[in-house]
N, C-alpha and C positions, 0 to 999 in steps of 0.2 A: 331633539330639543330637551331630552331627559337630563343630560349633564347640566345644562343651564338652569333648569327648574330646580334640580336637586341642590345646586349651589345657592340659588335664590332662597330656597326654603331653609337652608342651613344658616344663611346670613340673617334671615328674619328671626329664626330661633335664637341665635346668639344675641341679637339686638334685644329681643324680648327678655331674655335672661338678665342682661345687663341693666335694663331700665327697672326691672322688678327688684333686683338687688339694691339699686340706688333708692327705690321707693321705701324698701324695708329699713334701710339705713336712716332715711329721713324721719321715719315714724318711730324710731326708738327714742328712748329718754323722753325729753319734753319738747316736741317739735313746735316751731312757730306756725302761725296761721298760713304763711306763704308756703312753708315746707309741706304742710298737710295738703294744700291745694295742688302743689307740684307732684306730690306722691299720688294723689287721686288721679291726676292726668296720666301719670306713668302707668298706673294699674289699668285704667280704662284703655289706654293706647295698646297695652299688651293684650287686652281682651279683644280689641278690634283686629289685632294682628294674628294671634294664634289662641283662640278661645279654649282649645284643649291642651295647652301647654302645661306640663306637669307642675312646674314651679308656680304658675298662675293659679292652678287648682289649690295648691297648698296655701298660697297667700289669701285667696278669697274664702278659704275654709274658716279664717278668723272673721267672725261676724262683723266686727267694727270695720275691717278692711273692705268687706263686701259692701257694707252700707256706704262707705266712702266712694267706692267705684260706681255704685248706682246713683248716688247724688251727682257725681261728675257727669255721668251719662245724661241725666235729666237736664243738666245745665247746658250741655252741648246739643241736645235735641230741640232746644227752644228755637222759635222763629224758623221752623222748617229746616232745622239743622244747618243753618247758614254758616256756622263757624266750625263745622265738623272737619273741614279741610285742615284746620290747625292740628287736629289729632292725627289725621291720616297721612299728611305730607312727609312725615319722618319714617313711615312704614314702606315696605317694598310692595305689599299687596294688602287688601282689606277683605276680611271675611264676614259675611252676614250669615251666621250659623242658622238662625231661625228660617231664613228663606233659602238656605243651601246654595248660596251664590258667592262669587269671589271676583274681585276686581283689582287689576294692576294699578299702582300709583305711578306718577311721573318718575319717581325715584326708581321704582322697579323696572319701568320700561328702559330707562337709561342704563341700568345695570345689565339687562338682557341684551341691549344693543351694543355693548362693548365688544370690540374686536370683530364686528361684522362689517362687510364692505359698505352697507347702506348707512351705517351710523345711526343717527337719530331717525332716519326715514324707515328704519327696520319695521316699525309698527304703523306707519302712516299709509292708509289706504288711499289710492288715487281717486279723485272725483271723476268717476268713470264717464258720466254723462257729459260733463264739461270738456274732458279731454277728447272724447269722440267728436263732439261738436267743433272743437278747435281744430282737430285734425282734418275734418271735412272741408273747413273753410281755408285751409292752408294751401295757397296757390303755388307755393315754391316746390311742392312735392309732386311726383308722378303718381298715377293710380297704383302702380306696383309698390312704390314706397309707402303710400298711405295704407295699403293692405297689410304690409309687413308690420308697420307701426301699430295698426289696430290689433293684429294678432298678438303682438308683444304686450299691449295694454291688457288684453284678455288674460294672458298668461300671468302677468304681474299681479293683477287684481285677485285672480284665483289663488295664486301661491300665497299672497299675504293673508287672504281670508282664511285659508287652511292653517297657516302658521298661528294666527291669533286664536283660532278654535283649538288647535292642539295644545297651545300654552295654557289656555283656560281649563281644559280637561285634565292636563297633568297637574296643575295646581290643586284642582279638586281632589284628585287621587291622593296627593301628598298630604292634604290638610283636613279633608272631610271624611275620608274613607279609611278605616283602620282594619288591619288584618285580624281575623278571629272575632270580628264584630259584624261589620257589613258583609264580609266575604271570608272564605277560607281557601287555602291552597291544598288541592287534592293530592293523593299519592302519585298520580301520573303528571303532576306539575301543571295543573290547570287552575284558573281562578273560578271558584264556584260561589255564586251569590247565596247568602243565608237569608231566608224569609224572616223579617223582623217580628212577625206575629207568631209563627209556629216554631221557629228555631231550626227548621229543616233546610237542607240544601235544596236548591232549585236546579235540578239537572237540565242542561241544555239552554238555560236562560242566560242571557248576556245583557249587560247594560248597553243602552243604545248611544248613538251619536259620538262614538269614539271613546267613551269613558272606560269601557271594558279594556280597550287596547292600552289606555293610559295606565290603568292599574297593573296590567300585565308587564308593561315597561318598568313600572316602579318596583315590582317584585322580581324582576329579572327572570321571568318565565317566557316561553315562546309567545310572541305577539301574533294572535290569529287574525285572519281577515275580518274586516268589518262586515256585519250582516246587513242585508237589505230587507226592508219591510215589504212583504208581498200582500198583506192584508192587515187591517187594523180596525178595532172596535173597542169601545169602553165596555166594562162589565155591565154597567147600567143599561146601555142600549142592547147589549147581548141578551140580558135577561128579559128586557121588555119586548123581545121578539116572540116570546112565548105567549100563547093565548091565556094560559092560566099560570098564576104564580102562587106558591105557598112554600113554607119552610118551617123547620123546627130547630131551635138552638137554645141553649141554656142562658145565653147572654144577649138576647135581642132587645131587652127592655131599655137599655141605655141608648139605643139608636132608633127608638120608635118614631121620633120626629122625622128622621131621614127616610125610614121605610115608607112612611105615608107620603112625604113630599115627592119622592122619586118614583115609587111604584104604586102609590095609593093602596098600600097594604096596612091594615091595622095589626097591632101587636097585642096578643092576649096572653096573660100570664097563667100558666097551668099550675095549680097547687101541687106541692110535692106529695109523693105517694105516702111517705111517713113524715111525721113532724121532724123538722130540722133542729138538731141539738148542738150543732157546731158552735164553738166560741170564737168569734172574730175579734181579736184584741186590737186596741189602738196602736197606731204606728209608733215605732221608737226611732228618734232622729239623733244622729251623731254629727259631730262637726266635719270629720273627714272620712273618706272611704276606708282608709287604713283602720281607723277605730271601729268602723262598722263591720268590716270583715273579721277583725279580731273577735268582736262580740258574736258574730255568726258561728265561728269555729268553737268558741266557748259554749254556746248554746247547744251545738251538736254534741259536744263531749258530755254535757250534763244530761241530755235526753237519752243518749246511748247508755249511760250508767243506769238510768231509770228503766231501761228495756223498752223504751217507746220509739217507734219508727219515726224518722223525720225525712221530709222531702224538701230540699233546698232549691227554690226556684230562682234562676238567674235570667237576665235579659240578653246575655251574649255568651258566646263560646269562650271568650277571653276570661270573663269573670268566673265561669264554671271551672276552668282549668286553674285559675289562681287559688280558689277555695280548695280545690283538690290537692294542690301542692301544700297548702297550709295544713290540711288534715293529715297528709302523709307525714309531715314533720312531727305532728302530735301523735302519730301512730294510730289514727282512727280509721278502721276499715270502712270502705265506702265504694259506691258505684257512681260512674259519671255517664250521663246520657245527654249528648249534644249532637250537633250536626255531623260530627266526625264518627259517632258510634250509633247512628240511627238504625243500622241493621239489627242491633241487639235490643231495640226498644221494648218489644213485648216481653223478652226474657228478663230485662232489668226491672221493668215495672211490676212484673209478676211477683218479684221478691221484695218490692219496696214497702210492703205492709207487715213484714215479719218483725218480731221483737228486736229492738236495737238496730235495725237497718238504717243506714244513712245513704240517701240517694241525692246526688246533685244533678240538676237538670235544667236545660233551657226551657222555653215556653212549650216545647213539644211534649213535655212529660205527660204520659198517661192518656193522651188524646186517643180515644177509641179503645182503650184498654183499662178495665176497672182495676183499682188497687184493692185487693182483698186483704183484710186484716188477719194477722196470724193469731195463734192461740194466746189468750191472756192480754192481748193488746187493748181490747175494749175496756177492760177493767182499769187499765193504766191511763185512759183518756183518749185512746184512738190515735190516728195519724196526726202528726204535727207538721203543718205547712209553714215553712220559713221563707218568706220572700226577701230577696236581697236588694230589690229596687222596685219602685212603682213604674209601671209601663205608661206610655203616653195615653193608651186607651184603657178605660176602666174594664172593658170586656175581657182583656187579657188577664188582668188581675183577678177578675171573677172566675175565669177558667181555672186559674191556679188554686184559688180558694176552694173551688168545686171538686178538687181531687179528694178532699176530706169531707166527712159528714154525709156520706152517701147512704141512702136508704135507712136513715135514722141512726146511723153509726155516730158515736161521739168523735170529736176532733177539735183541733185548735189551729187557727191561722194567725200569723204575726208577720208584719213587714218591718225590716230594718232599713232605714234610709240614712242618707248623709246630705249635708249641704252641697257636696260636690256632685251629686247625681244630676244628670242632664235635665230631668224634669224640674227639679227645684232650682237649678242654676239658671235655666232659661225662662221658666214660666211661673215659678213659685213666688209666693208673696214674701215680704220681708219679715213676717210675723215671727217665724221660728228663729231667724238670725237675730232679731231685736231682743227676743226673750233670752236667748243664750248670752247675748252681749250684756244685758242688764244684770242677769243672774250670776255672771262671772263663772261660767262653766269651765271646769278643768278638763284635761286630757282624759278621754274615755268616758266622760259623763254623758248621760242620755236625757233627752226630754221626751216625755210621753204624756199626751193630753188629747182629749177628744177635739179640742179647738184646732190642734195641729193636723189631726187626721182629716178634719173637714177642709182645712185650707189646702191640703194636698189634693183632695178630690175636686176642689174648685179649680186648681191648676190643671187637672186632667180634663175637666169640662171645657176650659179655655182652649186647650190643645185640640180636643175633639171638635169644638165649634170651628176652629181655624181650619182643621183638616176637612171638615164637611164643606166649608166655604170653597176650599180649593177643589174638592171633587165636584161640587155643583158648577163651579166656573168651567172646569174641564168638560163637564157634560154639555154645557152651553156651546162650547167650541165644537164638541163632537156631534152635536145635533146638526150642525152645518155639514159635516162629513157624512152624517147618516143619510141626509137627503141625496147627496151625491152617490153614496154607496147603493141606495135603493135603485137609482136610475141605471147605474153601471151593471149591477148584478141582475136586474131584470132582463137587460139586453143579453148578458152572458148566459143566463139560464135558457133563453130561447135557443141559442146555438147548442148548448149542452144537451138539451132534450131532443135534438135531432130534427127540429122542424125545418121546413124549407125556408130559406132566407132570401129567396129571389126578389120578392116584393120590396123588402127592406133595402137590398143592394141597389135596385133600380131607383128607389126614392132617394137614397143617398147620392146616387150618381146624378140625378136631376139637380139636387141642391149644389153639388160640387161643380157641375157644369155652369149653373146659373152664376155662382160666385166667380168662376174663371172668366166667363164672358164679361161680367160686370167689372172685373179687374182690368181687362184689356180694351173694352169697347170704347170708353171715353176718349182715349188718345189714339184710337184706330191702330192699335198695335197688332195687326193681323198676323204677321209672321211669328210673333211671340206666342200668340194663342195657338196657332197651328203646331208650333214646336212643342208646346206643353201638352196638347192633346195627343200628339204622336208619341212623346216620351212616356207619359203617365197612363194613357188609356189605349195606346197603340192604334189610334184613329188616324187614318190617312185621309184627312179632309182638307179641302182647299177653298179659299174665298178670293174672288177678285174684288177690286176696290168698288166697282159699280154695284155688285151684288151685296157687298157689305153695307153700303149706304141704303140700298133699296130695301133690304130686309129689316133694318133697324135692330135695336138690341134684342127685343123679344123674338124676332124672326131668326136671328143668328142663334140664339139659345135653343129655339125649337129645332132648327136644322141639326145642330150638334147632338141634341138629345135623341133625335130620330136615328141619326147615324150610329150613336152609341148603343141604342136599344137593338137595332138590326144586327150590329156586331155581336152583342151578347147572345141574341137568339141563335145566330149562325154558329157561334162557339158551342152553345148547348146542343144543337142538332148534331154536331160532330162528336162531342164527348159523351153524350147521354145525360139525362136529368140526374141520375144517381151520382155521376162523377161531378157534375156542377154543384150539386148539394154539398158534396164533401169539400170542394174548393171554397164554397161560400162559408162553410163552417170553419174551415182552417183559417181563412182570412179574418173572420170575426174574432175568433178566440185568440189568435196570435197577436193581433193589434190591440185588442182590449186589454189583454194581460200585460203586455209590455208597456203600454202607455199608462195604464193604471198604476203600475209600480213606480214609474217616473213621477207621476202626479202625486203619489203619497210622499215621495221624498221632497217634492216642491212644497207640499202642504206642511211638512215637518219644518222645513226651512222658514216658511212664512210664520208659523206659530212661534218659532224660537225668538224672532226679533220684534214681533208685533207689539209687545208691551212697551217698547221704547216710544211708541206713538203717544203714550200718555203724557210725555214731556211736552208734546205739542198741543196739549189740551184736547186730545181726541180720545174717544172711547176705543180701546184696543179691540173689543169684541166686534163693534160695528165695522171698524177698519178691516178686521179679519174676514168678516162676512162679505164685504165688498170685494176685497182682493181674491177671496176664495171663489166668488162668482165669476170673476174675470178668468181665473185660472181654469175653472171647470168649463167655461164656454170655449176656451182655446182647446181644452182636452177633447171635447165633443167634436169640434171641427177637425182636429188632427185624426181622431179615430175614424171619422167619416171619410176623409180624404184618402187615408192610407188603406182602409178596408176596400174602398172602391178600386184603388190602383192595383192591389193584390188580386182582387177578384177578376179584374180585366186582363191582367198580365200573366197569371199563373197557369201553367199547363202540366199535367202529369206526363211522365216520360213513358209513353206507350206507343212505339213507332207504328205498330200495326193498325192503330186507330187514328192517330193524330197526324194529319198532313194538311198544312195550312198555307195558303197562298198569300204572298205579300208582293207589292210592287217592287221589282228589283232595284229601281233607281232610288227608292227611299230607304231600304234596309236589306243587308246581305241575306241570302238564303242560308238556312241552317238546318241541321238534322239532329234528331234526338237519338241518343245511343243507349240509354238505360233499358234493361230488360223489364218485362212486366212484373217478374217476381220481386225485383228490387226497386220498384217504382217509387220515385221521390218527387217532390214538388219542384218544378223548375220554372224559371222565367222563359217565356216564349213569344212568338209573333202572333199577330192577330189579323183578321181579314175584314176589310170594310168595302163592300161593293159600292161602286159609284152608281149614280142614277141610271146610266146607260147599261151597266152590267146587270142591274136589278131587272131591267126590262128584257135583256137578252138571255137571262138565265146564267148558269154556272160558267165560269171561264175556264175552258180547256181542262187539262189534267193538273190537279193541285201539286205544287212543288213541295218537297220535304223541307222541314225547318230544323236546323241543327242547334242544339243547346250544349255548349261545351262545359259550363260550370255545373257542379254537382252539389246536392244537398250535403251540408256538413254533418259529420257523425254525431256531434254534440248539439245540433240544431233540433228544435221540436219536430217530432215526426209529422209528416204531412197529413196523416189520417185523423189528427185531432185528439189522439188518445191522451196527450199531456206528457207522454214519455219522450225521452231523447230518441232520435232516429236509430242510433246504434243499438238501443234496447227494445226496439219495436220492429218495424218493417225492414230495418237495415241490419238486423241481428246476424243474418247469414251473408251480408254483402261483402 
């Protein structure tokens, strides 16, 4: 799908460029009222289409144009945005940058469907329930034809679902994720995620749900296999597992409400060891990023001449490298510390306090390494911290400020901002833009006032509140998963700790048999019950019609449970209690681990689409809890059934010990070939004595049972170690 999405992105980019050029043309000279309205629609349409488009950034850096776009947005948000389709229908896709989401329009779908065999149906998912129902009621088809059509429906639905998902993730990769900002390409050609808070690379971490593969495709590096989640927990629930919680950080004060609400922890501010003498200056705001970066470079030159060290803090790898290029052009010696040079962190930070040193760093700068001031630096005012952008979180800004003024040292901090910065563009108030517009600011002029600094901090608070609401909602969803986790892991721990699981297996067997009998008793499907017992539990048990009716449902259940219990005891007497304990442990762990992995994927899929229930006036969280309960109930039933089946059917390949008799007319006799040294878990036969045989004692000489299939080298080892068979008991096989 990459070529199609690449082309679609190019078409949208060209369209946005053309409508912005048209808007600028209309706004020159003395535009009429209609021309102003049309220009506002064009600028807002460009914002909906590609909010990070470079030409759009340049246009909205003009305060009056930004004001026009915002007024147009307010107009179209009226009445629940009922007229927003007028803006969107000319675009190929629409981006909601605040919510990090993207949606294809009808125009975009038509463009992607061009040249495909399906045409307009390229994106139309079949109504699966309706089609299956229609197929079952179709009397003109044979059962075989119905089966083939049903398989095709499954295939078609799955393929189209995957296609839609792939398209969505590719669009996100092309429009919302930028190289050297959210991720970097490592020397060995891999996509590495950059932590937005620390600026460090996160080794081994990958975006989930196919997004990482989409970015790999976009950057033309090797597309790795999708990873599967084996276990999941939110940080909040992880921390709440501890009996005692405490911590120390220099920036907890801004989050004290969240600490108390989530963890019931109070935040206490510890006074500084020595009085703080650092000077935190008011922010300076420029119209464009270009003007801001030029001012940053000029400030660095000036401070270097004064012999004062400066630490330039950036929010992304890309910005740090841009400033580095500008300083090289000016001939200013400097060090760069970002996700690409993190190995040299301690070495770079060690020299950052020397006279005239210029250090450019992402948010990782100096974390865990104190910046010591060189000779004479204290007299010149100490370390100068120069921030190039405010972060969404006030904590990160405070961490940057905190590099200076430590232990009573002097220092200065100053942030240079622009109206093109993400924070001001998405969440900032219009105050700065309005002041600049009224005052008629020229190229390179700056606005600096406490009111502006406070308005920026208010924007940060808005973002923090929004992020906290998201985290809190996520925690509410995870609380449901947490209850399920507690149940599953408590069962798993019992098996891991080596306790005998016979009682649990027999209890599960009784429930399983009760369900089976309930399933077949009502319609007197005797043969189906006998076949299922024989296939899944190896129970050779028979009922005649009169006995079936005489015993009733409870009697049939009790008879089958008695036969199953006798069979299990007989098996244990031949294998030994120790061997049976290992079989039970293997059955428990294998099924729980495999089914839990599948369940996690199902829960991810459920969470992904559950918010759409809000359109039906339903609370997505309540819907999620209801659906999750159903899925978990099904999971427990599946674990129960398959654990019992494995425990009843599994035999170790030890010919000198295991010789089991089966009725020859029901199942062919088989022999086990594996040697004791290479013993693996195999499916085998089982023995069920009839009532007469129980009275008469053992039946003759037991016949050998042959198992031809062998455990796979990559299968989990039968001993329950968690290793592959080839790395455990099969190492010398």
